[in-house]
N, C-alpha and C positions, 0 to 999 in steps of 0.2 A: 830555549835553545833554538837557534835558527841556522839556516844554511843548507847547502847541498850536501848529501851524504858522502859523495865519493864512493867509498865502499864501507859505509858505516857498519860497525859490527851489529849483528842482529841481537836484540834483547831476548831473554829467555821466553818472555810472553809478549807477543806483538799483535796489535790491531792496525790494519791499514785503513785509513779513511777512503771513501769512494774516490776522492781526487787522485789518490795514488794508484788505485786499481785502474782507473780510467786512463791514466798516463800510459800504463803498460798495454792494456787491451786496445786503446785507441791509437797506439803508436805515437804518443805525444813527445814533445821535445825533451821532456824530463824522464822518459821511460827508464833510462839507464840508472836513474837514482834508486829505483825500486825493484828492478828485475831480479836482483840477488835475493830479495825477500820473497818475491812471488815464485821464484824457481822451485821452491819446495813448499807448497801450500799447506802440507799436513800439520806443521806446528803452529800455523796462524790461527788466531781467534777471529772469526768472521761474524760480526753482528748481522743479523738477518736483514736489517734495514739497509745495510751496505749492499747486499745482494740486490735488493729492490732498486736502489738508486742506480747501480751499474746496469742492470738489465733494462730499466726504463730508458736510460740515456742511449745505450747501444742499440736498442730497438728503434729508437727515433733517428739516430745519425748513421748507423751502419745497416744492420739487418736483424731480423728475428733470429736467424741462425747464429750470427755472431753473439747475440745476447744470450742465447741458450748455451753456447759453448763456454762463455764466461761464467754463467751460473753453475754449470757442471764443474768447471775448474775450481771456482771459489768453494764449492761444496766439498772439495777434498780437504779443506781445513775444518776446524771445529766451528760449525755454524751455531750461533747462540741466538735462541729465540728471545723475545721480549717477555719477561715474567714480571710479576708484581714488584719485586725488589728493584729491578732495573727501571721500571716505569716510575716508581716513587723517587728514586735517586735522580732520574732524568728530569723530573718535574721541578727539581730544586736547583739545577745547576745554571740556569739563566741563558742557556743556548737555545737556538731554534730547535724544533721538535726532532728532526732526523739526527742532527748533530748531537743533541742532548742524549739521545738513545745510544749513539755510537760511543760517546765519551763515558756514559754510565756503564756500558758494557765493558769497556777497557778497564775502568776503575774496579768494577766488580771482580774482574779476573786478575787484578794486579798486573795488567799489561801496559806497556808503553804504546801510545797512540802516535802513529806517524801521519802527518797531514800537511797539506798545502794551504789550508783554509785559515786565513789570518785571525778569525775570531777565536780560534783555539790557542793562539799565541799567549804564552805565559801561564797556561794552566798546568797544574801538577800532573806529571806523567805523560806530557805531550812533547814530542819532538816536531817542531814546526819547520818546514822547509820553505824558505822564502823564495818566491818565484819571480821577484822583481829584478 
């Protein structure tokens, strides 16, 4: 599934890839695509590796303060650590390490993964937002 969400209905269980979080926290051109999902972080499933990627990026391009605010906000959702089951599932899905952990976390929780990263395109349980 591809394309801009407009005001795409929120699935019952949702994981946002780092690319989506960074659009919102970084004031990106596509921030409006994800703001309605981020507006209420409590129901979101947040893979811990996503927190790492967002904090690392914002620390580098914005400030440590902006990165910490983002981490606190993301922590309002259900932050999911990497456990053995997620690690084993991630090792077998063929994606790069961080993305494999994000995808495995979404799959383990029966969640839809929203992403702008093309290498997720066509995978089960993924809504890919084409940025081209």
